[in-house]
C-alpha positions as CSV (number, residue, x, y, z in Angstrom):
1,M,310.0,204.7,232.0
2,K,307.8,202.9,234.4
3,A,304.6,204.0,232.6
4,K,306.0,202.6,229.3
5,Q,306.8,199.3,230.9
6,M,303.2,199.1,232.4
7,R,301.7,200.0,229.0
8,A,303.8,197.3,227.2
9,G,302.7,194.8,229.9
10,H,299.0,195.6,229.3
11,I,299.4,195.3,225.5
12,A,301.2,191.9,225.9
13,A,298.5,190.7,228.3
14,T,295.7,191.8,226.0
15,T,297.3,190.1,223.0
16,I,297.7,186.8,224.9
17,L,294.1,186.9,226.2
18,V,292.7,187.6,222.8
19,L,294.7,184.8,221.2
20,G,293.7,182.5,224.0
21,L,290.0,183.4,223.7
22,A,290.2,182.9,219.9
23,A,291.8,179.5,220.3
24,C,289.1,178.5,222.8
25,S,286.3,179.4,220.5
26,A,287.8,177.5,217.5
27,D,287.8,174.2,219.3
28,T,284.4,174.1,220.9
29,D,280.8,174.9,219.9
30,T,279.0,175.2,223.2
31,E,276.6,177.8,224.6
32,E,279.4,179.3,226.7
33,T,281.8,179.7,223.8
34,P,280.0,179.6,220.5
35,G,282.4,178.6,217.7
36,A,281.9,181.7,215.7
37,A,281.8,184.1,218.6
38,L,285.4,185.3,218.4
39,S,286.1,184.7,214.8
40,H,285.5,188.4,213.9
41,I,286.6,190.8,216.5
42,H,285.5,194.4,216.1
43,G,286.8,196.0,219.2
44,L,288.8,195.5,222.4
45,G,288.8,197.4,225.7
46,I,290.0,197.1,229.2
47,D,287.7,198.5,231.9
48,P,289.9,200.6,234.3
49,A,287.4,199.8,237.1
50,D,288.5,196.2,237.3
51,G,291.2,195.6,234.6
52,R,289.0,193.1,232.7
53,L,289.4,192.7,228.9
54,Y,286.2,193.1,226.9
55,V,286.0,191.8,223.3
56,A,283.3,193.0,220.9
57,T,282.3,190.5,218.2
58,H,279.6,189.5,215.7
59,E,278.1,187.4,218.5
60,G,278.1,189.8,221.4
61,I,280.6,191.1,223.9
62,F,282.8,188.6,225.7
63,T,285.3,188.6,228.6
64,P,287.6,185.9,229.9
65,G,286.0,183.8,232.6
66,K,287.8,182.5,235.7
67,D,288.6,179.4,233.7
68,G,290.0,181.5,230.8
69,K,287.2,180.6,228.5
70,A,285.2,183.3,226.7
71,Q,282.0,184.2,228.5
72,L,279.2,186.3,227.0
73,V,278.6,189.5,228.9
74,G,274.9,189.9,229.5
75,D,272.5,188.1,227.2
76,S,272.8,190.2,224.0
77,K,274.3,188.3,221.0
78,D,274.0,191.4,218.8
79,D,276.8,192.4,216.4
80,F,278.8,195.1,218.1
81,M,280.6,196.7,215.2
82,G,282.0,199.6,217.1
83,F,283.2,199.4,220.7
84,A,285.2,201.6,223.1
85,V,285.7,201.8,226.9
86,A,284.9,205.5,227.6
87,K,285.7,205.4,231.3
88,A,285.4,203.1,234.3
89,K,282.2,200.9,233.9
90,T,281.2,202.9,230.8
91,F,281.2,201.4,227.3
92,L,280.2,202.9,224.0
93,A,279.0,200.6,221.2
94,S,277.2,200.5,217.9
95,G,276.1,197.8,215.6
96,H,272.9,195.9,214.7
97,P,270.7,193.2,216.2
98,A,271.5,189.5,215.9
99,P,269.6,187.7,213.1
100,A,267.4,185.9,215.6
101,A,266.8,189.0,217.8
102,T,263.3,189.9,218.8
103,L,262.8,193.6,217.9
104,P,260.3,195.9,219.5
105,E,257.1,196.5,217.6
106,T,256.5,200.0,216.2
107,P,253.1,201.6,216.0
108,D,251.6,201.8,212.5
């Protein structure tokens, strides 16, 4: 019974955070929270190492900051179309580079 209550609490907390992050992104268009960043969510995951929520989007991977606003994780703004937390501090992702991304050159 206790495990079911904890799971329900995690689901509720995740839902509230995602809705809050989406609301933050709709109102502002700053570098910290791009307006389109959370408009198309591809995946969600909670890292068991620290309990943080991670949100994979068209504009990178985000997590709630201390102020509750969406913060970009790292500097990649690639489109993460597939995303999963495999284990503590281990994420699996797939997708494609952002339109403005600088790609490595390949030899001829």
